Steps between C-alpha positions, in 0.01 A plus 500: 500500500422660835657841557640625826260674735451854365528817699123508547514175700771648719270798568238271656471557873545125560818312584577139585310307622199710391623563143309255282617600150832350396543602136330666203486321165292738287389860547275694264481839679151608578342176384645170625773343712616141544697415813610189689494378857711195589339314790763342722460267794683757716212751482404610852129438454551128428603438862142529622292468182479206537740274697569196286298637206647840403265717292531864395217700665245649264535845657870497410413397146287817476786700652737358237269615221467841667879541512527414132228757428695756702808436286291563187363828637832618644648454156245758381665764716280480810680524830292258706240236428305311766218248505161660564258218416459145361211372289415165339795318655522132404750240624500203263801290607729465799850651490772292663879528547687471171235672289598790276211743476457712188318822584314666212349840587319728255382856549124515436440870558630791702334810641680770695656328800340156446583213264316177426727202423417141410752247627543133414746254657623195309704194593620344177190501275237506774330803656538482876343833601348817355349820634392852410706749701426862585829688547544843659764723343698768679807718454841387616645663809823697485818302549785689667831325555618513864818684398316768300431841652155644427433830677188534709333752271548301176197345332527174308228352281370146516730237356812717511825324589796679661828310473790464745683817594263728308420845641162673460465856631217646710335699217502221242176365351526167316212340310389139475707203385830687487835334560781687675831318456781441747679814624286730284424845643171689452485830684354849494149597395478215252192328361516171306199354322413131472714216363833683507823301538797670665807276466784471753713807574271745317459847653159662455383841626817629664578876509596662168860579412438874511701736722194724539292221649433557871281205595166614360229227485521459123354186349565200277191353331532156334225318311441126473680203348851650490827311543797672665805278462813489714660832603237718333479846662192724475489832684196696606432855379624844603305814584645689204421216260136454592539276803414170332689227318244284318522158332219328309414133460670183371848645457824302525798673657804280448796489738667830598239725338473843663189717484575850628270729698191652335503263201166383360513161331205345316409133453626191315859625473820294531808674638824316426782433745656818637253738333478846660181702475527868595214750486315303235133430438435192288153503347280201595449418131872488427562132588866550417794286598764736633858385547740736671245782464647825629344834426436839659183590308177516690252308287489227239164512324309307235764237431444273199697204371610391152721228356800545272671187370360296787605751768254700703534877542293717732415858406359751745488869582703665774364808674506707814172590667442785253748476210558216257870425476521257214483135408632196683608197295588185694682233301721212614484623857622858427302822521536783248347840571443701182449873559316638199689810393441436129203369308668185373780316676671164456662320791679169535351245736685170568402276211288760319463855378214731599374798301252729672273787400237686700242774514518707813349752733614571854255255652444241226724315258444226246802289408533265205797273562641279223706213636696271272827308455822694461446529124154654553349311207138596462376141494626435854404830659243514777295808579396597853282804570504656847261780598552665839336793677617637834 
C-alpha cells in the first residue's frame, strides 16, 4: 500500500506543477526508496509536447528520478539535495497520460557533500528510463516563522526551526537542527548545542530567581540532543554561584520541570513532571531517572543502580566542593540523603530496606550499601559499593 507523502517530500523546494513525486511506497533509509508519479493528461507539459501525441519529455523523466533521489537523501538528515550531474541515461519506452511510474532509486555511494544514486523508472513490469545521478548535498537553511521575534544579535545554526510567537534574545547562540516551539522564550547569554528540541511555552535562559542578581552577563550552557517539554524553566547562573548553569546531552525534561541557577546537570537523565533541581550537580555517569527531585546538596557523584524485587534503585554520594555529606538513595522517585554519623545505619526506602557501612577520611569514603526487601533476607540482598574522593 502506498503511504502518504512523508515530511521529506514536503521539504523539497518544488511545488505544483513542478513537484513530480506523488507518494512514497517503500523507504529503507540510507539505501533505497520507491516512489510513484501518476501521469495525468492535465500535466502542463503535454500541451506542447506534442499536440495530438502527448509524451512526457525525457528531461522531466530525469528530473522525476532526481526528486525521488532527493527524498531519499533528505530522509538521511540532509537539508538540501540538488542534481549536479547525469550519466548513462537511457530512455527505453515512451510515457503517456494514464501511466503510473514507479521510481526506484538506490544510493550507490556517498562522499562528503556528494552522493551517487542509481535511478530506474518502471511502468508496470517494463523499464522506461534509467540513469546514474550525481547529487549535491547541503545544509538546510534556518526557518523562522513570520510571527517569531529573533533579535538581531542572535545566531542560529543551519536547519534550526523557530516556531510561531517564539522569542530569541540578542545574546543567544543556537546550534544546528534545533527546534524552538511556539511561544517558547530563549534569552540571556545562552548557548544551545545541536539537535535540541524546545517545546511550546518553555522558558530557557531567563534571569535567576535571586534577589542579589543585578543583571550580570551570567551564562546558560546546554549540550546536544536535549528535550525541554512544555513550561520547563531553566535559569542562567549567578555571580556568587559560579556564573554558569550547565546541562549535558540527551536529557529529557518533562513538563513543568525547573532547573535553578548554577545547577550542573550531566547526560542521559530523565526528569519527571514538576521536578525541581536546586544547586545540584548530576554526574554524567549517573543515568538516573529522577521524579520530583528536590535537593539542596551541591553534587551527586558516582551513582550506580541495582535491582530489588524488580525495582531499580540508584545509589550515589552527595558532597559539597570539599566535604562529603553522605549517601543518596533514589528509589520509586524519592530521594533519601543519609548523613553518616555512625558506622552502620539502616534506613527504610519505599519498597526496600538499606543497610550501609563505610570507611572514611575527610576527603575519601567507601560505602557498602546492602539493599533488600523489607525483610532483609540475605538471598534477596543486593550490594552496591561507592567510592568517592573530593
